[in-house]
N, C-alpha and C positions, 0 to 999 in steps of 0.2 A: 205565234205573233212573226210576222215578216220580218228579216233583218231592216229593211227601208222602214218599219214601223220604230222597231227598235233605234235605229240611228235618229230620228226623228225626236225620240224622248231623251236621249243623250245629246242633241243639241239644246233642248229645253233646259236640261240640268246644266249642261256647262254654262248657260247663260246666266242661270241663277247662282251657282258658284262665283262666275266672276261677279256679279254684282254683290253678293255677300263680301268678297274680298276688298271690292273698293272700299265698300261700307266700314270694313274693320280696319282699311288702311287709314280711312279718316279718323276712326274714334281713337287709335293711335296717336294720331295728332291731337284730338281734344285732351288724350290724357297729357301729352308732353306741356298743355297749357294747363293743365291742372296741378301738375306733379310740383310747382314750384310754391305754390300757397301751401299744400300740404307737408311738405318740406320744412319749409320755415317755421309754420305753426310747430312741429316736432323740436327742431332747432332751438327754437325760443324756451321752450318747454325742458330740453336737455340741459340749456345754459343756466337756468333756474335753478335745475336740480344740483347741477354742480355747484354753483354758489353756495346752496344749503348745506351741501356734501359735505363742502372743502372749504370753511371759514378760514383756516389758518392760511390756507394757500391765497384767498382773497387778499387778507391781511397782508401777507407777505409779498403781496404784487406792488402795494401802493398805488396812489393815484393816478400817476403816469403809466405806469405798466397796465393797470387795469381798463385806462381809457385806450391804451393800443388793443387790448384783447378785445373791447366793443367794438372798436373799429373793425377790428379783422371780422367778427362773428357779422357786422352789418354789412363788409363786403362780399361776402361768402353768401350774404341772404341776396344782395344786387345780383349775385353772379349766377343763382338758380334758373334762372331760365335758359343759360347758355349750357348749365351742367345737365338740365331735363332733357335737353335735346342731344346732346353727346350720350348721354346714358340710354336713349331709345332709338337714336336714330340708324342703328344697324338693324334693316329690314330683315335679313337673315333669322334674326332671332325672334321675331314676331310669332307668337304662336301660330297662327294661321299659316304661316309660311316654312313651318318644320315638319317631319313627319309625326303623324298623329300619335304613332308610338313614343317621343320623346319629350311629350310636354303632357301635361296633365294639372289640374287645379289643386288635385289632393296632394296626400301624403307618399312616400315613396318614389316620387318622380322629382325633376328637375325644381329648385323654388320657383314657384310662380312669376311670370315675366314681370308684371306689375309689381308685387312685391320685392322682388329684386331689383327692380329700378330705384324705389324708394330706398332700399336700404344701402344702395352705391351711391346715391343724392345725398343722403343725411351722414353718410360716411367721412364726406369731405369736412366734415367739422370735427373728427379725431386729431387732425395735425395741429389744428389750433389749442385744441385742449390738452395738448402734450406739448406743444411751443410753451404756454405759460404754467406749467407744470401739475395741471387738474390730474393726471394720468399715473402720475408716479405712485402715488397709494390708492388707487382705486379699489373700489369694492367689489369683489365678483370680477368676471371676467366680460364685461360689456364690451371693452373696445380692445382689439387685438392688432400687432403690428402685421404688416404683410408686407412682400417685397415690393408693394405698390403705393404703400402708405398705411393709412388706419383703416379697419373696418369695423363696423357696429356689429356684433355676432349673435347676440341675443334677440328675443322677438323685438321686432320693432314696434309692434303694436300699430300696425298702418291701417288707420281709420277709412273704410271704403267710403264712407258719407262726404270724405273730404275729396274725393275724386270719383264723381256719379259714371264717367264714362266706362269705369272698370268694371260695374254691374251691366252697363249695356254691351260691353265687348264681351262678356261671359253669354249672355242671351244668343247673341248674332254668332258667337265662336260655334256654338252648340248646334245651332242650325247648319253652319257651314260645315261641321263635319258629318250630320247626317246627310247632306246633301251629298258631300263627297263619298260617302259610303256608297249610298243609291249610283253614283256615277260609276264606281268599282263594279257593282253589281251588275249594272246594265252593260257595261264594256265587255266582263266577262261573258254575258248572256248573248251579246252579239256575237262573238267569237264562235261561240257554241252552235248558234243559230247559223252563220254562215258556212261553219264547216259542215253542218246536217244540208242546207241547200245544196252545197257544192256537192255533196255525195250524191244527193238525190237527182241531181241534173245530168249526172255521169250515166 
């Protein structure tokens, strides 16, 4: 195959890669819209669990403090759209903008982007739970204090069905990586072919 033919294939692959990258950008934006509802559902369940696990704490709060607790939880829920954007707006950590060996959906790599974003969003509840005494006698190590506040450290059981964009992203991401690998192969082939053509022309 001539170098000019390989160059044409590279142009086609690059166009496909650019198209997929735009699609992946769009899917991340869709996830930003889906994350608040998914996080709210989890937060409501966690608050209910805390109420059931810590009846003494609830009784000790009294009506006024309990009302204040509920108001802060509702304020957190109302702020989830802004939190979702904050936790997912750094495009440099989007999987398709990172080197292929720094991101994977499986174990042994960084926590998957979507799971981490979900965990970071729900972790905002920790400060409220701590303020009202729910974490003083917590069972196990669900919540941990960090330099930046509280972090939910065990499996958040992120329900993928609550964010359909995640599955769409995974499918498109696999295709994107496949195209990127083909592009790299063709670029290497082009370099070798040009070297060969140069040799044969002298």
